C-alpha positions as CSV (number, residue, x, y, z in Angstrom):
1,M,48.5,-75.7,45.6
2,K,48.5,-74.7,41.9
3,R,44.7,-74.7,42.1
4,R,44.7,-72.3,45.0
5,V,47.1,-69.9,43.2
6,G,44.8,-69.9,40.1
7,I,41.7,-69.0,42.2
8,V,43.6,-66.2,43.9
9,C,44.7,-64.8,40.5
10,A,41.2,-64.9,39.1
11,T,39.8,-63.1,42.2
12,V,42.5,-60.4,41.8
13,A,41.6,-59.9,38.1
14,V,37.9,-59.5,38.8
15,A,38.7,-57.0,41.6
16,L,41.0,-55.0,39.3
17,S,38.3,-55.0,36.5
18,S,35.7,-53.6,39.0
19,L,38.0,-50.9,40.2
20,A,38.8,-49.8,36.6
21,S,35.1,-49.4,35.9
22,L,34.6,-47.0,38.8
23,P,34.5,-43.3,37.7
24,G,37.5,-41.3,38.9
25,S,39.6,-44.3,39.6
26,A,43.3,-44.2,38.6
27,L,42.8,-47.3,36.4
28,A,39.9,-45.7,34.6
29,D,42.1,-42.6,34.0
30,E,44.8,-44.7,32.5
31,A,42.4,-46.4,30.1
32,P,43.0,-45.5,26.4
33,A,40.9,-42.6,25.1
34,G,37.7,-43.8,23.5
35,A,37.9,-47.2,25.1
36,D,34.4,-48.7,25.7
37,L,34.2,-50.1,29.2
38,E,30.5,-51.1,28.9
39,A,29.6,-54.8,28.7
40,G,29.5,-56.1,25.2
41,G,30.7,-52.8,23.8
42,L,27.2,-51.3,24.0
43,K,26.1,-48.1,25.7
44,P,22.7,-47.4,27.1
45,P,20.6,-44.8,25.1
46,A,20.7,-41.2,26.3
47,P,17.9,-40.3,28.7
48,V,14.7,-38.9,27.1
49,D,13.8,-35.4,28.2
50,A,10.5,-35.8,29.9
51,D,9.6,-32.1,29.2
52,A,10.2,-32.4,25.4
53,S,6.8,-33.9,24.7
54,T,5.0,-31.2,26.8
55,A,7.0,-28.2,25.5
56,P,4.8,-25.5,24.0
57,P,4.9,-25.2,20.2
58,S,7.1,-22.6,18.6
59,Q,5.5,-19.4,17.2
60,P,5.5,-20.6,13.6
61,D,3.8,-23.8,14.6
62,A,1.2,-21.9,16.5
63,Q,0.5,-19.7,13.5
64,L,0.2,-22.7,11.2
65,D,-2.3,-24.3,13.7
66,L,-4.3,-21.0,13.8
67,A,-4.3,-20.8,10.0
68,K,-5.6,-24.4,9.7
69,K,-8.5,-23.6,12.1
70,E,-9.4,-20.4,10.2
71,D,-9.0,-21.9,6.8
72,S,-12.4,-22.0,4.9
73,G,-11.4,-25.2,3.1
74,R,-12.3,-23.6,-0.3
75,G,-8.8,-24.0,-1.7
76,L,-7.3,-21.8,-4.4
77,E,-9.6,-19.8,-6.8
78,F,-8.5,-19.0,-10.3
79,V,-11.5,-17.9,-12.3
80,W,-14.6,-15.9,-11.2
81,L,-17.7,-14.5,-12.8
82,N,-20.7,-12.7,-11.4
83,A,-23.9,-10.9,-12.2
84,D,-25.4,-7.9,-10.4
85,V,-28.7,-6.0,-10.4
86,G,-29.5,-2.8,-8.5
87,A,-30.3,0.8,-8.7
88,E,-28.2,3.7,-10.0
89,Y,-28.5,7.4,-9.4
90,L,-26.6,9.4,-12.1
91,G,-26.3,13.0,-13.1
92,L,-24.9,13.6,-16.6
93,Q,-23.7,17.1,-15.8
94,T,-23.1,17.0,-12.0
95,L,-19.5,18.2,-12.1
96,K,-19.4,20.1,-15.3
97,S,-22.1,21.3,-17.8
98,N,-21.2,22.3,-21.3
99,G,-24.3,21.6,-23.3
100,L,-24.2,17.8,-23.2
101,V,-28.0,17.8,-22.9
102,D,-30.6,20.5,-22.6
103,S,-31.9,20.0,-19.1
104,N,-35.0,22.0,-20.0
105,I,-35.9,19.3,-22.6
106,V,-34.2,16.2,-21.4
107,K,-33.7,15.3,-17.7
108,S,-30.0,15.4,-17.0
109,K,-30.2,13.3,-13.8
110,G,-32.3,10.5,-12.5
111,L,-32.6,7.1,-10.8
112,G,-32.7,4.0,-12.9
113,A,-32.3,0.2,-12.9
114,A,-28.8,-1.1,-13.4
115,Y,-27.7,-4.6,-14.6
116,G,-24.1,-5.8,-14.9
117,A,-21.9,-8.8,-15.4
118,G,-18.2,-9.4,-14.8
119,I,-15.6,-12.1,-15.5
120,G,-11.9,-12.4,-14.6
121,V,-9.1,-14.3,-12.9
122,R,-7.7,-14.3,-9.4
123,L,-4.2,-14.7,-8.0
124,L,-4.3,-15.2,-4.2
125,V,-6.0,-11.9,-3.0
126,F,-5.8,-10.0,-6.3
127,T,-8.3,-10.0,-9.1
128,V,-8.4,-8.6,-12.6
129,G,-11.2,-8.8,-15.2
130,A,-13.7,-6.9,-17.2
131,R,-17.2,-5.6,-16.4
132,F,-20.2,-4.5,-18.5
133,R,-23.0,-2.5,-16.9
134,L,-26.2,-1.1,-18.4
135,A,-28.4,1.5,-16.7
136,N,-31.9,2.6,-18.0
137,F,-33.2,6.0,-17.0
138,E,-36.5,7.7,-17.9
139,D,-35.1,9.7,-20.9
140,W,-31.9,8.0,-21.8
141,Q,-29.6,5.0,-21.3
142,V,-26.0,4.6,-20.3
143,W,-23.7,1.6,-20.7
144,T,-20.1,1.0,-19.7
145,L,-17.4,-1.6,-20.4
146,N,-14.5,-1.4,-18.0
147,A,-11.3,-3.1,-17.1
148,E,-11.3,-3.9,-13.3
149,A,-8.8,-4.7,-10.6
150,G,-9.6,-5.8,-7.1
151,L,-8.2,-6.6,-3.7
152,R,-9.9,-9.2,-1.5
153,V,-9.7,-9.8,2.2
154,P,-10.3,-13.5,3.0
155,L,-12.0,-14.0,6.3
156,G,-13.2,-17.6,5.9
157,R,-16.5,-17.8,4.2
158,V,-16.9,-14.0,4.2
159,E,-14.7,-11.8,1.8
160,P,-14.8,-8.1,1.8
161,Y,-13.2,-6.5,-1.3
162,F,-12.3,-3.3,-3.0
163,T,-12.3,-2.5,-6.8
164,L,-11.0,0.1,-9.2
165,G,-12.0,0.2,-12.9
166,G,-12.0,2.3,-16.0
167,G,-13.1,2.1,-19.6
168,Y,-15.6,3.2,-22.2
169,A,-19.0,4.8,-21.6
170,S,-21.9,5.4,-24.0
171,L,-24.9,7.7,-23.7
172,G,-27.9,7.2,-26.0
173,D,-31.3,5.6,-26.7
174,F,-33.2,8.8,-25.9
175,K,-36.8,8.0,-25.4
176,G,-40.1,9.3,-24.0
177,S,-41.8,12.2,-25.8
178,D,-41.7,13.3,-29.4
179,L,-38.4,14.9,-28.6
180,G,-37.0,11.5,-27.6
181,A,-38.1,10.0,-31.0
182,N,-36.4,12.9,-32.8
183,L,-33.2,12.6,-30.8
184,K,-33.1,8.8,-31.4
185,S,-33.9,9.1,-35.2
186,A,-31.1,11.7,-35.5
187,S,-28.7,9.3,-33.8
188,V,-27.8,11.7,-31.0
189,K,-25.3,10.0,-28.8
190,G,-22.5,10.7,-26.4
191,N,-19.5,8.7,-25.4
192,G,-16.4,9.0,-23.3
193,L,-14.5,7.7,-20.3
194,D,-15.9,6.1,-17.1
195,L,-13.9,5.8,-13.9
196,R,-15.3,3.7,-11.1
197,G,-14.4,2.6,-7.6
198,G,-16.3,0.2,-5.3
199,V,-16.5,-1.7,-2.1
200,G,-18.4,-4.9,-1.5
201,V,-18.6,-8.2,0.3
202,D,-19.2,-11.8,-0.8
203,V,-20.5,-14.6,1.4
204,Y,-19.6,-18.1,0.2
205,L,-22.6,-20.4,0.6
206,T,-20.5,-23.2,-1.0
207,N,-17.0,-23.4,-2.3
208,T,-18.1,-22.1,-5.7
209,F,-21.2,-20.0,-5.1
210,S,-21.5,-16.7,-3.3
211,V,-24.0,-14.0,-2.7
212,G,-23.2,-10.4,-1.7
213,G,-23.6,-6.7,-2.1
214,N,-21.7,-3.9,-3.8
215,L,-21.6,-0.2,-3.7
216,T,-19.8,1.8,-6.4
217,G,-19.2,5.4,-7.3
218,E,-18.2,6.6,-10.7
219,V,-17.3,9.7,-12.7
220,L,-18.1,10.0,-16.4
221,F,-16.4,12.3,-18.9
222,L,-18.8,12.5,-21.9
223,G,-18.8,14.3,-25.2
224,R,-21.5,14.7,-27.9
225,S,-21.2,15.7,-31.5
226,R,-23.5,18.2,-33.1
227,S,-26.7,17.1,-35.0
228,S,-28.3,19.6,-37.3
229,S,-31.2,17.1,-38.1
230,V,-32.7,17.3,-34.6
231,L,-36.2,18.7,-34.8
232,V,-37.5,19.9,-31.5
233,P,-41.2,20.9,-31.4
234,A,-41.8,24.5,-30.4
235,P,-44.0,25.0,-27.2
236,A,-47.7,25.0,-27.9
237,G,-49.0,28.4,-28.8
238,G,-45.4,29.8,-29.0
239,T,-43.7,31.6,-31.8
240,Q,-40.3,29.9,-31.4
241,S,-38.8,28.9,-34.7
242,E,-37.7,25.4,-35.6
243,Q,-34.1,26.5,-35.8
244,A,-34.2,28.0,-32.3
245,A,-36.0,24.9,-31.0
246,R,-33.1,22.7,-31.9
247,G,-31.2,24.3,-29.0
248,V,-28.0,22.8,-27.7
249,F,-28.3,19.6,-29.8
250,G,-27.3,21.5,-32.9
251,E,-23.9,22.2,-31.3
252,H,-21.1,20.1,-29.8
253,G,-21.6,19.4,-26.1
254,S,-19.8,17.8,-23.2
255,G,-20.2,17.2,-19.5
256,I,-18.7,15.5,-16.5
257,G,-21.2,13.4,-14.6
258,A,-21.2,11.5,-11.3
259,G,-23.2,8.7,-9.9
260,A,-23.5,5.8,-7.5
261,T,-24.9,2.3,-7.8
262,L,-26.0,-0.2,-5.1
263,S,-26.3,-3.8,-6.3
264,A,-26.9,-7.3,-5.2
265,V,-24.3,-9.7,-6.6
266,L,-24.4,-13.5,-7.4
267,G,-21.0,-15.1,-8.1
268,L,-19.4,-18.3,-9.3
269,H,-15.8,-19.2,-8.3
270,F,-13.5,-21.9,-9.7
């Protein structure tokens, strides 16, 4: 008899436990807050959202992926140096003529070969540095030494850029005829300010070596001191005196010139 009563009590206890685990049951509602009714006190993990792995990337992630694809792989650049060679057309008195040279005796404009070199540093897309350029013309020579700032547009292996510069300009080394020898021996020289702007493009063949082209335009503000020792030969058969033949070189002179240079450029980048 006692055995039967025990079996009946155990059956009732199991039934009550099953009812308490059913959601919405009165027994479940009466369970203490926070009670864990799962077997062994463990709960199954939350279901994984099947769409999470296939969700499209956010906009910042998409931009990073695009940047990685477009990255040239060259890394950061800190120091650059380059050399250029080309042709320059320059007029010494294009914008203003005030006796800088006597165009009847010395050609005041012409086309000549230009050579240059630059060195500087780079911070992201900005560059600063210095540039020297020498241009040889038929009757004279001009050289400049400028400070230069630039803005570059990275497009992978191709980089267009823009530059602005300014500095010192020197006119001298007159040559050619007997007049040239006289001007050179008398140390006739001009000097002043050079302002330059340019546009170009570099193509990186390797991470450190580039080839490209450059077009610059410049304005020169030049002055010249007087030289009473210049001896200009009088025209053959003429009656012009030596004093008159000295012309404008016996007085102070100045001029504002303008020119343009087209160059091929070789560069190193570190």
